[in-house]
Structure formats: C-alpha cells, structure tokens
C-alpha positions in Angstrom: 34.8 -24.2 10.3 35.9 -20.8 11.4 39.1 -20.4 13.4 40.3 -17.2 15.2 44.2 -16.4 14.9 46.4 -18.0 17.8 43.4 -20.1 19.0 43.3 -24.1 18.4 40.5 -25.8 16.7 38.5 -27.7 19.4 37.7 -31.0 17.6 35.3 -33.7 19.2 33.5 -36.6 18.1 30.3 -37.8 19.3 31.4 -41.2 20.8 29.8 -40.9 24.3 29.0 -37.7 25.8 32.3 -37.5 27.7 34.4 -36.2 24.9 31.7 -33.7 23.8 31.6 -32.3 27.6 35.3 -31.8 27.6 35.1 -30.0 24.3 32.2 -27.8 25.4 34.2 -26.4 28.4 37.2 -25.9 26.0 35.4 -24.4 23.2 33.8 -22.0 25.5 36.6 -21.0 27.3 38.7 -20.2 24.1 35.5 -18.4 22.4 35.5 -20.9 19.6 32.9 -23.3 18.2 33.5 -27.1 18.5 34.7 -28.8 15.4 32.5 -32.0 14.8 34.9 -34.2 13.3 31.9 -36.6 12.4 29.7 -34.3 11.0 29.1 -32.2 8.0 30.8 -30.0 6.9 34.0 -31.5 8.1 32.9 -35.1 7.3 31.4 -36.1 3.9 28.7 -38.3 3.3 30.8 -41.6 3.5 32.8 -40.6 6.3 29.9 -39.6 8.2 28.3 -43.2 7.5 31.8 -44.7 8.6 31.4 -42.6 12.2 27.6 -43.7 12.6 28.5 -47.3 12.2 31.3 -47.1 14.8 28.8 -45.2 17.1 25.8 -47.4 16.5 28.2 -50.4 17.2 29.5 -49.0 20.5 26.3 -47.8 21.8 24.3 -51.0 21.1 27.2 -53.2 22.7 27.3 -50.7 25.7 23.5 -51.0 26.3 22.8 -54.7 25.7 26.0 -55.4 27.8 23.9 -54.1 30.9 21.2 -57.0 30.1 21.5 -60.1 32.5 22.5 -63.2 31.3 22.4 -62.3 27.3 24.4 -59.3 28.1 27.6 -61.7 29.1 29.0 -61.9 25.6 28.4 -58.3 25.1 30.2 -57.5 28.2 33.1 -59.3 27.4 33.2 -57.8 23.7 33.3 -54.5 25.4 35.9 -55.4 28.0 38.2 -56.5 24.9 37.4 -53.0 23.1 38.1 -51.1 25.8 41.0 -53.2 27.4 43.6 -51.3 29.7 46.4 -53.6 30.8 47.2 -54.0 34.5 49.5 -51.4 35.5 51.7 -53.3 37.7 54.2 -54.6 37.5 55.7 -51.6 35.8 57.0 -52.4 32.1 56.9 -51.3 28.7 53.2 -51.2 27.5 54.0 -49.7 23.9 53.0 -52.6 21.5 50.0 -51.9 19.5 46.6 -53.3 20.2 44.4 -55.0 18.1 42.2 -51.8 18.2 45.3 -49.8 17.2 45.6 -52.0 14.1 42.0 -51.7 13.5 42.0 -47.8 13.8 44.9 -47.7 11.4 42.5 -49.7 8.7 39.5 -47.3 9.4 42.0 -44.3 8.8 43.1 -45.7 5.8 39.3 -45.8 4.6 38.9 -42.1 5.1 37.9 -41.8 8.9 39.1 -38.0 9.9 39.7 -37.2 6.2 37.6 -34.0 6.4 39.3 -32.7 9.6 42.6 -33.2 8.1 41.6 -31.4 4.8 40.3 -28.5 7.1 43.9 -28.5 9.2 45.8 -28.3 6.0 43.6 -25.0 4.7 43.9 -23.3 7.9 47.2 -24.3 9.3 46.2 -23.8 13.1 46.8 -26.1 15.9 44.5 -28.9 16.9 43.1 -29.7 20.3 41.0 -32.7 20.4 38.9 -34.7 23.1 38.8 -37.9 21.0 42.0 -39.4 20.3 41.3 -40.4 16.5 41.6 -37.0 15.1 44.6 -36.5 17.1 46.2 -39.8 15.4 45.1 -38.7 12.0 46.8 -35.5 12.0 49.9 -36.6 13.6 50.1 -39.4 11.2 50.2 -36.8 8.3 52.2 -34.4 9.8 49.7 -31.7 10.5 50.5 -29.9 14.0 50.6 -29.0 16.5 48.4 -31.5 17.8 47.3 -31.9 21.5 44.9 -34.3 22.8 42.7 -34.2 26.0 42.2 -37.5 27.9 38.7 -37.9 29.2 39.2 -40.7 31.8 41.2 -41.3 34.6 43.2 -44.1 32.8 43.3 -45.2 29.1 43.5 -47.8 26.7 46.4 -48.2 24.2 44.3 -46.8 21.4 44.8 -43.5 22.5 48.5 -43.5 21.4 50.1 -43.8 18.0 51.4 -47.2 16.6 55.0 -45.6 17.0 54.5 -43.5 20.2 58.7 -42.6 19.8 58.1 -40.7 16.4 54.9 -39.1 17.6 54.4 -35.3 18.4 51.1 -35.4 19.9 50.8 -33.4 23.4 48.7 -34.9 25.8 46.9 -33.3 28.6 46.3 -35.9 31.2 43.3 -35.6 33.9 45.0 -37.4 36.5 48.8 -38.4 37.5 47.6 -42.4 36.6 46.7 -41.4 33.1 50.1 -39.4 32.7 51.9 -42.6 34.0 50.0 -45.1 31.6 51.0 -42.7 28.5 54.5 -42.9 29.6 54.3 -46.6 30.1 52.8 -46.7 26.4 55.9 -44.9 25.2 54.7 -41.2 25.1 57.7 -38.8 26.1 57.4 -37.3 29.4 57.9 -33.9 27.9 54.6 -34.3 25.7 52.4 -35.0 28.8 51.1 -32.3 31.0 49.0 -33.5 34.1 46.1 -30.9 34.1 42.9 -32.2 35.2 39.7 -32.7 33.6 38.3 -29.4 32.0 35.2 -29.0 34.1 32.7 -26.2 33.2 33.6 -22.9 34.2 30.1 -21.4 35.0 30.5 -24.5 37.9 34.2 -23.6 38.9 34.3 -20.0 38.6 37.8 -19.5 37.9 41.3 -21.0 39.0 40.5 -20.3 42.9 37.2 -22.0 42.2 34.8 -19.5 44.0 31.7 -20.9 42.3 32.3 -24.4 43.4 33.2 -23.2 46.9 30.0 -21.3 47.4 28.1 -24.2 46.0 29.9 -26.7 48.3 29.1 -24.5 51.5 25.5 -24.5 50.8 25.6 -28.3 49.8 27.4 -29.4 53.0 24.7 -27.9 55.0 21.9 -29.7 53.2 23.9 -33.0 53.4 24.9 -32.6 57.0 21.9 -31.1 58.9 22.6 -32.8 61.9 26.4 -31.5 61.9 27.8 -34.7 62.2 30.3 -34.4 59.4 31.2 -30.7 60.5 31.7 -31.5 64.0 34.4 -34.2 63.2 35.9 -32.0 60.4 35.2 -28.8 61.4 38.5 -27.0 61.3 39.3 -28.5 57.8 36.1 -27.3 56.7 36.6 -23.9 58.1 40.1 -23.5 56.7 38.8 -24.6 53.0 35.6 -22.7 52.9 36.1 -20.0 55.6 33.0 -17.9 56.3 31.1 -19.4 53.4 30.0 -22.4 55.2 29.1 -20.5 58.2 26.7 -18.1 56.3 25.0 -21.1 54.2 21.6 -22.2 55.3 19.3 -25.5 54.6 17.0 -23.7 52.5 15.6 -27.0 50.8 16.0 -30.7 51.1 18.8 -32.4 49.1 18.5 -33.0 45.9 19.4 -36.4 44.4 20.3 -36.2 40.5 20.4 -39.5 38.4 21.9 -39.4 34.9 21.8 -42.0 32.4 24.9 -42.4 29.9 24.8 -41.0 26.5 24.2 -44.5 25.1 21.0 -44.8 27.5 22.9 -47.4 29.5 21.2 -48.2 33.1 17.9 -46.4 32.2 16.2 -49.3 34.0 17.9 -48.6 37.4 15.5 -45.8 38.4 12.7 -48.5 38.1 14.5 -50.2 41.0 15.1 -46.9 43.4 12.3 -44.6 42.8 9.7 -46.7 44.4 12.0 -46.8 47.7 12.1 -43.2 47.7 8.9 -42.4 47.1 8.0 -41.8 50.7 10.7 -39.5 51.5 9.8 -37.6 48.4 6.5 -37.0 49.7 7.6 -36.5 53.0 9.3 -33.4 51.4 12.8 -34.6 52.7 14.2 -35.5 49.3 14.0 -34.0 45.9 14.7 -36.1 42.6 15.8 -35.3 39.1 16.0 -38.1 36.4 18.4 -36.9 33.5 17.6 -38.8 30.3 20.0 -36.4 28.4 19.3 -36.0 24.7 17.1 -39.4 24.7 13.3 -38.7 24.3 12.8 -42.4 24.6 14.6 -42.7 28.2 12.4 -39.5 29.2 9.3 -41.4 28.2 10.4 -44.1 30.2 11.0 -42.2 33.2 7.7 -40.5 32.8 5.7 -43.7 32.9 7.8 -44.6 35.8 7.0 -41.3 37.8 3.1 -42.0 36.6 3.1 -45.2 38.2 4.5 -44.2 41.3 2.2 -41.1 41.7 5.0 -38.8 41.2 4.4 -37.2 37.7 3.2 -33.9 39.0 5.2 -33.8 42.1 7.2 -30.4 42.4 10.0 -32.2 43.9 10.6 -34.5 41.1 11.5 -33.5 37.4 12.9 -34.9 34.1 15.8 -33.3 32.4 15.6 -33.9 28.7 16.9 -31.9 25.7 16.8 -31.6 22.0 20.2 -31.1 21.4 23.8 -31.7 23.0 24.4 -28.0 23.5 21.1 -27.5 25.3 21.6 -30.4 27.6 25.1 -29.3 28.6 23.9 -25.9 29.7 20.8 -27.4 31.4 22.7 -30.2 33.1 25.2 -27.7 34.3 22.7 -25.4 36.1 21.3 -28.6 37.4 24.7 -29.6 38.9 24.9 -26.1 40.7 21.8 -27.0 42.6 22.5 -30.8 43.0 23.6 -32.3 46.3 24.4 -35.7 45.3 24.8 -37.4 41.6 24.0 -40.9 41.1 25.7 -42.2 37.8 28.0 -44.9 36.3 31.3 -43.6 36.4 31.8 -42.1 33.3 33.4 -38.4 32.6 31.0 -37.3 35.1 33.1 -38.9 37.7 35.5 -35.9 37.4 32.4 -33.7 38.6 33.2 -34.9 42.1 35.9 -32.4 42.2 33.2 -29.6 42.2 32.2 -30.9 45.7 29.5 -33.1 44.2 29.5 -36.5 46.0 28.9 -39.4 43.6 26.6 -42.6 44.1 28.4 -45.1 41.4 26.2 -47.5 39.6 28.1 -50.6 37.8 30.8 -49.6 35.3 30.5 -50.1 31.6 33.9 -50.8 30.1 37.2 -50.9 31.5 37.9 -47.3 31.5 34.9 -46.5 34.0 36.1 -49.4 36.2 39.3 -47.3 36.7 37.1 -44.2 37.2 35.4 -45.7 39.9 38.3 -46.8 41.4 39.8 -43.4 41.4 37.0 -41.6 42.8 36.3 -44.0 45.8 40.1 -44.3 46.7 40.1 -40.5 46.7 37.0 -40.5 49.2 34.7 -38.7 46.7 32.4 -41.4 45.7 30.3 -44.2 47.1 29.3 -47.4 45.5 25.6 -47.7 45.5 24.0 -50.1 47.7 20.9 -52.3 46.6 18.7 -49.9 44.8 15.5 -51.3 46.1 16.6 -50.2 49.5 17.9 -46.8 48.5 15.6 -44.7 51.1 17.4 -46.6 53.9 21.0 -46.1 53.0 20.7 -42.6 51.7 19.0 -41.6 54.9 21.7 -43.4 56.8 24.8 -41.5 54.7 22.8 -38.2 55.2 22.3 -38.7 59.1 26.1 -39.8 59.7 27.7 -37.2 57.3 29.0 -39.8 54.9 27.9 -37.9 52.0 28.9 -34.5 53.3 32.3 -36.2 53.5 32.5 -37.4 50.2 31.5 -33.9 48.9 34.2 -32.2 50.9 36.8 -35.3 50.2 36.1 -34.8 46.0 36.4 -30.8 46.4 39.7 -31.0 48.5 41.7 -33.9 46.7 40.5 -33.9 43.0 41.5 -31.3 40.3 39.3 -28.3 39.6 41.7 -26.4 37.4 42.0 -28.4 34.1 40.1 -25.9 32.0 42.3 -22.9 33.2 45.7 -25.1 32.8 44.8 -25.8 29.2 43.9 -22.2 28.4 47.0 -21.2 29.8 49.0 -23.6 27.7 47.8 -21.6 24.6 48.6 -18.7 26.3 44.7 -17.7 27.1 44.0 -15.9 30.3 41.9 -17.9 32.8 38.3 -16.6 32.8 37.5 -14.7 36.1 33.5 -15.0 36.2 30.9 -17.3 35.1 29.4 -16.3 31.8 26.5 -13.7 32.4 24.1 -15.8 30.5 25.1 -19.0 32.1 21.8 -20.7 33.9 24.5 -21.6 36.6 25.3 -18.0 37.6 21.7 -17.0 37.9 20.7 -15.1 40.9 17.6 -16.2 41.6 18.9 -19.8 42.1 16.6 -21.2 39.1 17.7 -23.5 36.4 16.9 -24.4 33.0 15.0 -27.7 33.5 12.6 -29.1 30.7 10.2 -31.6 32.3 8.1 -33.7 30.4 6.3 -35.1 33.6 
C-alpha cells in the first residue's frame, strides 16, 4: 500500500459491492489506490481466510433468503444480522448489539490486523467505506479515522461498543443516517452529512453538469408524449434551462437490470424478459442485464435470452466483467446511457440522485428496506409490479410521465455532492471535469460493454 502525503488511505472490504463502489469513487477522486483490507498484502493468509468465511456466509444467506419457502429461516437470520431498530419513539440506542459483540471477538482473532499494522508504519489518516477497519483503528488508537456510511440507515454494528470515547468521524449519506448515528451515541461534532460518493464521471463536478446533461436527454426519452414536461415545465426549465430543449429522443429508452454483488435475484429476469420481448422486437425498448463480476449469472442470462430469441438482438446486451475495477468503469458508462435502473435497493439506490429513475425489487436485509423507503418517499423510485406484466406497467409509466417524474424527483431531491464534500473535508479541490479516459465521457456515445450474448 503506497500513500501520498496529506491524503488518506481509502480502505474497503469486499462485503457486497456497495462498500467497494463508494471506495472506488473516493480513491479515484483522491488519486490513490484502494487499500483492500481483506486481501494480500494487507491481510495475511489467516486473516484472509477469516474474511472469506465471513463473506461466504453473508453471500450464501443473502442468496438463499430469496428462495420461496426454504428461504424463510435464512431471511429471518439475515434480518437479525442486519437489524436496525425502529427509530421512533426517539430514545437512546447506544446499547451494543449482539453483532457488535461478535465483531469484537473477530477483531480479537485478528480481523483487520494487517491494515492496522500498515497504519502504524505510515501514520496516514484512514478513510474507510466499511465499518470494521474504522472500529479496529479506533480501538487501538490509530487516527485520524473516518468512516463513510453506505446506506440511508445503518445498524448499531457501525459504531464502537463505547461510542462516547470514539474518535471516528462519520460521513453520512442522508439526514436519517446522521440522526441514527447520534441515537447510537456518536457526538454530533463527529458526523458530517455529505451524501453518498457518486462517481465523478456521472456527476461532473459540484454543479453536476454531466448529470444535468444526461437527465435532459433522459427526460425526452422517458417522456416522448410530453405529459410530465407539460405538467412540470416551469420546474424543468428552471432546473435544466436550455439543456432539455436541445435534447432529442435519438433512441428508445434503455432499461438496465442489475443483480446484487452476491447474485441475489438473478432469477427475476426470467419473469420479466418474456413480457418485454415484443417491445424489444418492435424497437420501442432496449435492455441490458448486468451480471457484474459473476460469470455464472451471465451464463444464466445468456440461456434466457437464447430461449426468448433475443441472444443476438442489437437492443439487448449482457454486462459482465472479470474484475470489480473493470466492472465499475463499464457500469458507470452504462448509467450515463441508461434511462431506467431496475435493481434491489442496495447502494445503487443513491444513483437515483443522478436523475436515473429506479424500479425497486424486494429488499434483502434491513438496510435495503430503509433504502427502499427513502428513495420512494423522495419520489425517486417506484416499486416493481408483477414482473410477468412488466411490459404493460412500464409502457403505462412511459406514457403518463411517471418514470420521467421519478427521474426529475431523484435529481432535484437527493444529494449528489457526496464525493466533493468528502474531498473538501481533506482539503482536496473538487474535480472539475470527468476524466479524459472515462468511458462515460466519450464523445461518440459508446460505452464499454462486454456481451457474452
């Protein structure tokens, strides 16, 4: 792990893609590599095995919890692990949870030891997107320590056993998360409400010029009949100015479906792709199925498309990459082109702030249930209806401007400046332009999609 003077170590753990996705945006913003606390050279063989066992257990529970009938006990277990207590009535929630005690035992077994040793040698600040490295560094007095919360609400496990003596600085993505941290006993002075660190190439800077331009074009594709712009024309003009007037519907809307990092809900496309087949064949809809870094899921998607006669259709693609870094580059480029994102309410919920309307599948775990509620209550997301009737309700929402309204609601109501506010907290200037080699910044409109179809 190499550090630059004055810049933090950006640490992450592969415990779902959300923590890595936030770290990716931050590390590129600071111009430093991600420090993977669960990989060599930071983690030795024994610590790697400890992380792997934890990850395999969580991924297995996440996947099996989605199965009918047999998944019920696993759903209950997942709810217990990720439990977030009711917020109201307002009260002291600082008492440690069972998960907190379990983490303390894991730390005693060496979890996070490699990163801790590296911090001792370098003496640089730690900025982590997963709570365990923050808890370890804080417990052993290695500072400064900051932790980026990656959901709209969070479990007690994110906070040390004795929060009153902690020096961890938290960057909260929502006001709700900030209030929750205070209820867990974190001092208000140690909490900054920043928003989630979205990819720079999709935002474009503190004034969001890239997101604004993408939204203008997206609104035209989602609102071809003009129903939404007729109802909210003044607000659209005030927000987007001439951008939306210059935008043209140059192609059909692109629906993107993305599975979770553990492959959860990979069975869902089998329920809705047959319903969308006619719209795709007619040229009124495009579709990309995102398998992430899971070739097994990509093969499953390929078989589905072949059965539906869509494997070689130019409007249908599969996104799969060999590693997380390449996947994030390709996915960010895809989001610049996308018009609708269908996914479970993971960290991708925050992408609604880009003006990308969400169709939300069922939640996996308590934190996703709160993400779902947060996005829907802010008018940025819609709950999926019956998947086998997807063509009917998606067409209805395109015709009446509902999806356009969700796109505009997400852009206007959700925070987009998380990356720049965190950079500013470390005295780093905000980036002004998307990186020249960023796929999302290409002038030809192409994106880096590897299809196995």
